[in-house]
C-alpha positions in Angstrom: 1.0 55.9 -79.6 4.7 55.5 -79.6 5.3 57.5 -76.2 2.3 54.6 -75.3 3.6 52.0 -76.2 7.4 53.3 -75.0 5.4 53.9 -71.6 3.6 50.5 -71.4 7.1 48.9 -72.3 8.9 50.3 -69.3 6.1 49.6 -66.7 6.4 46.2 -67.7 10.3 46.3 -67.6 10.0 48.0 -64.2 7.8 45.3 -63.0 9.6 42.4 -64.2 12.5 43.9 -62.5 10.9 43.9 -59.0 9.3 40.5 -59.4 12.8 39.3 -60.2 14.8 40.9 -57.9 12.2 39.5 -54.7 12.4 36.3 -56.6 16.0 36.2 -57.0 16.7 36.9 -53.2 14.0 34.5 -52.1 16.1 31.9 -54.5 18.8 32.5 -52.3 17.3 32.1 -49.3 16.3 29.0 -49.9 19.5 27.6 -51.2 21.1 29.1 -48.2 18.7 27.5 -45.6 19.5 23.9 -47.6 23.1 24.3 -47.3 22.8 25.6 -43.8 20.2 21.9 -43.0 23.2 20.1 -44.2 26.1 21.8 -42.3 23.9 21.5 -39.1 23.6 25.3 -39.0 20.5 27.2 -37.9 18.2 27.0 -40.5 13.7 27.0 -40.9 14.2 23.5 -42.3 15.3 22.0 -38.8 11.6 22.5 -37.7 10.0 20.4 -40.0 12.7 18.0 -40.4 14.1 17.6 -36.9 17.5 16.0 -36.7 17.6 13.0 -33.6 19.8 10.0 -32.7 18.6 6.6 -32.3 19.0 6.6 -28.7 16.6 9.5 -27.9 14.1 8.2 -30.5 14.3 5.0 -28.1 14.4 6.6 -25.0 11.2 8.7 -25.9 9.3 5.4 -27.4 10.3 3.9 -24.0 9.0 6.8 -21.7 5.8 6.7 -23.3 5.1 5.2 -26.6 1.6 7.2 -27.1 3.0 10.2 -26.5 5.7 9.0 -29.2 3.4 8.2 -31.5 1.4 11.8 -30.7 4.7 13.7 -31.4 6.4 11.6 -34.3 3.9 9.4 -36.2 3.8 10.6 -40.3 6.4 13.0 -39.2 10.2 13.3 -40.8 13.1 13.0 -39.2 16.9 13.1 -39.9 19.1 10.4 -38.7 23.1 10.3 -39.0 24.7 8.2 -37.6 26.7 4.6 -38.3 24.6 1.5 -38.9 25.3 -1.8 -37.0 23.6 -3.9 -39.3 21.9 -4.5 -42.6 19.2 -6.8 -43.1 15.9 -7.8 -44.9 12.7 -9.0 -43.9 10.8 -12.1 -45.3 9.7 -10.2 -47.9 13.3 -8.7 -49.4 13.0 -5.1 -47.6 15.6 -4.2 -46.8 16.3 -2.2 -43.8 19.7 -0.5 -41.7 19.8 -0.8 -38.1 21.0 2.1 -35.8 22.1 1.0 -32.2 21.2 3.1 -29.2 23.2 2.8 -25.8 24.0 -1.0 -26.6 23.5 -3.5 -29.8 19.9 -4.5 -27.6 18.4 -1.1 -28.2 18.2 -0.3 -32.2 16.0 1.5 -34.5 14.9 0.3 -38.3 15.6 2.9 -41.5 13.7 1.1 -44.3 15.6 1.7 -47.6 14.8 1.3 -50.9 16.5 -2.0 -52.2 17.2 -0.3 -55.4 19.1 1.9 -54.4 23.1 1.3 -55.4 24.4 3.1 -52.8 23.3 0.2 -50.4 25.3 -2.4 -51.6 28.4 -0.5 -50.7 27.5 0.2 -47.4 29.3 -1.8 -44.5 28.6 -2.2 -40.7 29.9 0.5 -38.7 29.5 3.3 -42.0 27.8 6.6 -41.5 24.5 6.9 -43.0 22.7 10.4 -42.9 19.1 9.7 -43.9 15.5 11.9 -44.2 13.3 9.0 -43.2 9.5 9.0 -41.9 8.6 7.8 -38.8 5.8 5.1 -38.6 4.5 3.2 -35.6 3.7 -0.3 -37.3 6.1 -1.9 -35.0 5.0 -1.5 -31.3 8.5 -2.9 -30.4 10.9 -0.5 -31.6 11.1 3.2 -33.5 10.7 2.3 -37.1 11.2 4.6 -39.9 10.4 4.2 -43.7 10.8 5.4 -46.8 14.3 6.4 -45.8 16.5 9.1 -48.6 19.8 9.7 -48.6 19.5 13.6 -46.9 21.5 15.2 -49.5 19.2 14.1 -52.5 16.2 14.5 -50.9 17.3 18.4 -50.2 18.1 19.0 -53.2 14.1 17.8 -54.3 13.0 20.3 -51.5 15.4 23.3 -53.4 13.8 22.3 -56.6 10.2 22.1 -55.5 10.5 25.4 -53.5 11.5 27.5 -56.4 8.7 26.0 -58.8 6.2 26.8 -55.9 7.7 30.6 -56.0 7.9 31.0 -59.9 3.8 29.5 -59.9 2.9 32.2 -57.5 5.3 35.2 -58.9 3.7 37.9 -60.1 0.1 36.2 -59.0 -2.3 38.3 -56.4 -2.8 34.9 -54.4 -2.5 33.9 -50.9 1.0 31.8 -50.5 0.2 28.8 -48.0 3.9 28.3 -47.0 6.2 31.2 -45.2 8.4 30.9 -47.9 5.7 32.1 -50.2 5.0 34.7 -48.2 8.6 36.0 -47.7 8.8 36.2 -51.2 5.3 38.7 -51.5 6.2 40.6 -49.0 9.7 41.1 -50.6 7.7 42.0 -53.9 5.5 44.2 -52.5 9.0 46.5 -50.9 10.5 46.5 -54.2 7.9 48.7 -55.8 8.9 51.2 -53.3 12.7 50.5 -53.1 15.1 51.5 -56.4 17.8 49.6 -55.0 15.7 46.2 -55.7 16.6 47.1 -59.4 20.6 46.8 -58.4 19.7 43.3 -57.1 19.3 41.8 -60.6 23.6 42.9 -61.8 24.5 41.1 -58.2 26.1 37.8 -58.8 25.9 36.1 -55.7 24.4 36.1 -51.8 27.2 37.9 -50.3 27.3 40.3 -52.9 23.8 40.9 -51.5 24.7 40.9 -48.1 27.6 43.9 -48.5 24.9 45.6 -50.8 22.3 45.7 -47.9 21.8 46.4 -44.7 20.0 43.2 -44.0 18.8 43.0 -40.4 16.7 46.5 -41.1 15.7 44.3 -44.5 14.5 41.7 -42.4 12.7 44.1 -40.0 10.8 45.5 -43.0 10.1 42.3 -44.4 8.1 41.0 -41.3 6.6 44.7 -41.0 5.0 43.9 -44.4 4.4 40.4 -44.0 2.0 41.6 -41.1 0.4 43.9 -43.5 0.0 41.1 -45.7 -0.9 38.5 -43.5 -2.5 38.1 -40.5 -0.3 36.3 -37.6 -3.1 33.7 -37.2 -2.7 32.9 -40.2 1.1 32.3 -40.4 1.9 31.2 -37.1 0.8 27.5 -38.1 2.6 27.7 -42.0 5.2 25.8 -42.6 7.8 27.8 -43.8 8.8 24.9 -46.9 6.9 22.4 -49.4 8.2 19.0 -48.7 7.9 16.6 -51.3 6.8 12.9 -50.3 10.0 11.0 -49.5 10.4 8.0 -52.8 
């Protein structure tokens, strides 16, 4: 009986170690992707939240409003530019304007009037916001529910870590690529003793020094192809995006 108990304990421990190693790598990926996004580096998040200029939005809207709505309506975009004015509507909604080529062409960024950062803004200040595009205004691009990029990306990191915790060790189909990535890692960790070594690593840098990351990526994608059909994954987004507040 004692041997059986010890055997069960060891199996449980190694299963936890595999799960935790896969989880640890996935968390590092989420954090690294968020950092790269904030620093304008290559990031999977950019496909879901493209960074775009006021001039480009205005140009695309002017060229074909119907196509503009098809591409952008309801989508999130990132705007990081100098504001030309801070205004209020008749019903006290606050919005910032960002000019295109000149002051006669601009986009409107609607923000929460309770946002304390708005009080310190001045004309010419650079803002970095993530906003939702709406076709409500048929005169010029209008972006609503704008939130500070850093604050929003912190929420993205937390909600996706919670998502991984929710599917960890559970035989359920992931509906976002970050979950698929985690599940592939977990399967690989069952057959690779190196993964137990990950638990002792302190940082992503330690991980990259310990592993041939290119070879690992190749193995991960091969495992993803085994777990999921390409038809199922090709339309998946990488990350869960919380609603803008």
